[in-house]
C-alpha positions in Angstrom: 36.7 74.5 52.0 38.9 71.4 52.1 42.0 73.7 52.1 40.7 75.8 54.9 40.1 72.6 57.0 43.6 71.5 56.4 45.0 74.8 57.4 42.8 74.9 60.5 44.0 71.4 61.5 47.6 72.4 61.1 47.2 75.5 63.2 45.9 73.4 66.0 49.0 71.2 66.1 52.1 72.3 68.1 54.9 73.6 65.9 58.4 72.9 67.2 60.7 75.9 67.4 64.4 75.5 66.7 66.6 75.7 69.8 69.8 76.7 68.0 72.8 74.6 67.1 74.8 73.2 70.0 78.5 74.0 69.7 81.5 73.0 71.8 84.1 75.6 72.6 86.9 76.7 75.1 86.0 80.1 76.6 89.6 80.9 77.2 90.1 80.8 73.4 88.3 84.2 73.2 91.8 85.7 73.7 94.3 85.1 70.9 97.0 84.4 73.6 96.4 82.6 76.9 99.3 84.1 78.9 101.1 82.0 81.6 101.9 83.2 84.3 99.4 86.0 83.4 96.5 85.9 85.8 96.8 83.7 88.9 93.6 82.0 87.6 95.5 80.7 84.6 97.7 78.2 86.5 98.2 76.1 89.7 101.9 75.6 90.7 102.5 72.4 92.5 105.8 73.3 94.3 106.4 69.9 95.7 106.2 68.1 92.4 107.4 71.1 90.4 104.5 70.8 88.0 102.6 73.7 86.5 99.0 72.8 85.9 97.0 74.9 83.4 93.2 74.1 83.7 91.2 74.6 80.5 87.4 74.4 80.4 84.9 73.0 77.9 81.6 74.7 77.4 78.6 73.9 75.1 76.3 76.5 73.7 72.7 76.0 72.8 69.5 75.6 74.9 69.3 71.8 74.5 69.7 69.6 77.6 73.3 69.0 78.6 74.4 65.5 77.5 77.8 63.8 77.8 80.2 64.2 74.9 83.9 63.6 74.2 86.4 65.6 72.1 89.8 64.7 71.0 92.7 67.0 72.0 95.8 67.6 69.8 98.6 70.1 69.4 98.5 72.4 66.3 102.1 73.3 65.6 101.1 75.1 62.3 99.0 77.6 64.3 101.7 78.0 66.9 104.3 78.8 64.2 101.9 81.3 62.5 101.4 83.1 65.9 105.2 83.5 66.0 105.7 84.4 62.4 102.9 87.0 62.5 104.7 88.7 65.4 101.8 88.1 67.9 104.6 87.0 70.3 108.2 88.1 70.3 109.9 86.4 67.4 113.3 86.7 69.0 112.2 84.7 72.0 109.3 82.6 70.9 109.4 78.9 69.9 106.9 76.1 69.6 106.7 74.3 73.0 108.8 71.0 72.8 106.8 67.9 73.3 108.9 66.8 76.2 108.1 69.6 78.6 104.4 69.2 78.8 101.7 66.6 78.9 97.9 66.6 78.2 95.2 64.0 77.7 94.3 62.7 74.2 90.6 63.4 74.8 88.3 65.0 77.3 84.7 64.5 78.5 82.2 67.3 78.5 78.6 67.9 79.2 78.8 69.1 82.8 78.9 72.6 84.1 82.6 72.3 85.1 83.9 70.1 82.3 87.7 70.6 82.0 91.1 69.1 81.3 94.6 70.1 82.2 97.9 70.8 80.4 100.8 70.2 82.7 104.3 71.6 82.2 107.2 70.0 84.0 109.1 72.8 85.7 112.2 70.5 86.1 112.6 70.7 82.3 111.9 74.4 81.8 115.2 75.8 83.0 116.7 74.6 79.7 114.5 77.3 78.0 115.2 80.3 80.2 114.8 83.5 78.1 112.3 81.8 75.8 108.6 82.0 75.3 106.9 78.7 74.6 103.8 78.6 72.4 101.5 75.6 72.6 98.4 75.7 70.4 95.8 73.1 71.3 93.0 72.1 69.0 89.7 70.3 69.8 88.7 67.7 67.1 86.2 64.9 66.6 83.3 65.6 68.9 81.2 62.6 69.7 78.1 64.7 69.3 77.2 68.3 68.6 79.6 70.6 66.6 82.7 72.6 67.3 82.8 76.3 67.4 85.6 76.7 64.8 86.7 80.1 66.2 86.9 78.9 69.7 88.2 75.4 69.3 91.9 76.4 69.2 93.7 77.8 72.3 97.1 79.3 72.2 99.0 78.9 75.5 101.9 81.5 75.6 104.2 80.5 78.4 107.0 82.9 79.5 109.6 80.6 80.9 111.4 83.4 82.8 108.1 84.5 84.4 107.5 80.9 85.6 110.9 79.9 86.6 112.4 83.2 87.7 109.2 85.0 88.7 108.0 88.6 89.2 110.4 91.4 90.0 110.4 92.3 93.7 112.4 94.9 95.6 114.5 93.0 98.2 117.1 95.8 98.9 116.2 96.0 102.6 116.0 92.3 103.0 119.6 91.6 101.9 121.5 95.0 101.9 122.2 97.6 104.6 122.7 101.4 104.2 121.5 101.5 100.6 121.6 105.3 100.3 119.5 108.4 99.7 121.3 109.3 101.9 124.2 106.9 102.8 125.1 106.8 106.4 128.7 107.2 107.5 130.4 105.0 110.1 132.9 107.7 110.9 133.4 111.3 109.7 136.5 113.4 109.6 136.8 116.2 112.1 139.2 118.0 109.8 137.0 117.9 106.8 133.4 116.8 107.7 132.6 116.2 104.1 134.8 113.0 104.1 134.0 109.8 105.9 133.8 106.0 105.8 130.6 104.1 104.9 128.7 102.1 107.4 127.8 98.6 106.5 130.1 98.4 103.4 133.5 96.9 102.9 136.0 99.5 101.4 139.4 98.6 100.0 142.2 100.7 101.5 142.8 102.5 98.2 139.3 104.0 98.5 140.4 105.8 101.7 142.6 108.3 100.0 142.0 111.3 102.3 143.9 112.3 105.4 146.6 109.7 104.9 144.4 106.7 104.2 141.8 107.2 106.9 138.8 108.6 105.2 137.1 108.0 101.8 134.0 106.2 100.4 131.5 108.6 101.9 131.1 112.1 100.6 128.7 114.7 102.2 128.9 116.9 99.1 126.1 119.4 99.3 124.9 117.7 102.5 123.7 114.8 100.4 125.5 111.8 101.9 126.8 109.9 98.9 128.9 106.7 98.2 132.0 108.2 96.6 135.5 107.7 95.2 137.5 110.8 94.2 140.8 111.2 92.4 141.0 115.0 92.2 144.4 116.1 93.2 144.2 113.3 95.8 146.1 109.9 95.6 145.3 107.3 93.0 142.7 104.7 93.6 143.9 101.4 92.1 141.3 98.6 92.3 138.9 100.7 94.5 136.2 98.4 95.9 133.1 99.1 97.8 130.8 96.1 98.4 128.7 94.0 100.6 128.7 90.2 100.8 125.3 88.5 101.5 124.0 85.0 101.2 121.4 84.9 98.3 119.1 82.0 97.5 119.0 80.6 94.0 117.2 83.0 91.6 117.5 85.9 89.2 118.5 89.3 90.5 118.9 92.8 89.2 121.2 95.3 90.9 120.8 99.0 90.1 122.5 102.3 91.1 121.4 105.9 90.8 124.1 108.6 90.6 124.4 112.2 91.6 127.2 112.4 89.0 130.4 110.8 87.8 133.3 111.4 85.5 135.4 108.3 84.7 138.5 108.4 82.5 139.8 104.9 83.4 137.4 102.0 84.4 134.5 101.7 86.8 131.9 98.9 87.1 128.8 97.9 88.9 129.6 94.3 89.8 128.4 91.0 91.4 130.8 88.2 92.2 130.5 84.8 93.8 132.4 84.6 97.1 133.4 87.2 99.7 135.0 89.9 97.7 135.1 91.6 94.2 137.9 90.7 91.8 140.6 93.1 90.7 140.4 95.0 87.4 142.9 92.5 86.0 140.5 89.7 86.7 137.1 91.1 86.0 136.2 88.3 83.7 135.8 86.1 86.9 132.9 88.2 88.1 129.4 86.8 88.0 128.3 89.9 86.1 129.4 93.5 85.6 128.3 96.6 83.7 129.9 100.1 83.2 128.3 103.1 84.9 126.8 104.2 81.6 124.4 101.2 81.9 123.8 101.0 85.6 121.5 98.0 85.8 123.1 94.6 86.3 121.2 91.3 85.9 122.7 88.0 87.3 121.5 84.5 88.2 122.5 82.6 91.3 122.3 78.9 90.6 122.2 77.8 94.3 122.2 79.5 97.7 125.7 81.0 98.2 127.6 84.1 99.2 127.5 86.9 96.6 129.5 90.2 96.8 127.8 93.2 95.2 129.1 96.7 94.8 131.4 98.8 92.7 134.9 98.4 91.3 136.9 101.4 90.0 140.4 102.0 88.8 140.9 105.7 89.1 144.6 106.3 88.1 144.4 109.5 86.0 143.6 112.7 87.8 140.2 114.5 87.7 138.0 111.4 88.1 135.1 110.9 90.6 131.9 109.1 91.3 129.0 109.9 93.6 126.3 107.3 94.0 122.9 108.3 95.5 121.4 104.8 96.1 121.5 101.1 95.4 118.5 98.8 94.8 118.4 95.0 94.6 115.5 93.2 92.9 114.7 89.5 92.9 112.6 87.6 90.4 110.7 85.1 92.6 109.9 81.8 91.0 106.5 80.2 91.1 108.4 77.2 92.5 
């Protein structure tokens, strides 16, 4: 009877139910790599100060009332190096983010719905790392109360320097170039042979005009297509044949591409970009800003400050039975966040 009384008394008393263990975590750590630029939610670019702000948020699980807490914040180079060595990021480009290019607080306060801290990269210092991917692993430690969620207490920021400093690829052909093809438009057309003409909007060297005594050339209406052209096929030689446009480009990274109907080159021919108001001669091609043979018709180049850039083709067609017919040009710009 005594035992029954004790049990009865216990059953009348309230029994506390556990509310779960409160744990601190960073929700962005759910992804193995926090990509920057990535989503526009991942960063705020302060163009005036040239600072890239990366906001990171602190959450706390559990059903207990929210109370203030602090956590220490530190870099974890061992985790960053493992991310690289495991091949999670491109080993040929990735490196641990140098301490001098970013800043972050040593600790952060939590306990509010919008608890957060920022990692800030100095864009003025990022140009030295163009072509690189910077990996910054951040670890939470030493919570003033509660526990850390071990799986979500480390965040790996993977910053593509080119993506930040050079930007996304945008077609700017119509912004900077004229008469880019498909089809090309002629400025003038021969009445003797209406297949031959001179290109509108492009500078042609005299050697390119190797039909009708040096009057026509550069435009070829082969098959009614309207192509940019040079032809040495029983016609006069074309030494240092140049077809180009000169435009003022702002600082940035660019890619110039061409598409062909066909070509047959025995000597030399290049897609080229050069600073200034003309293209260099074949004997001086090393002075070009960038060049590539027609077999690899995509040309990347960087303009360090706003200036005139000449873009087009340079060909030395001395041997007979050589030609080129270009269908179109495209110019792309990588637009920086800054």
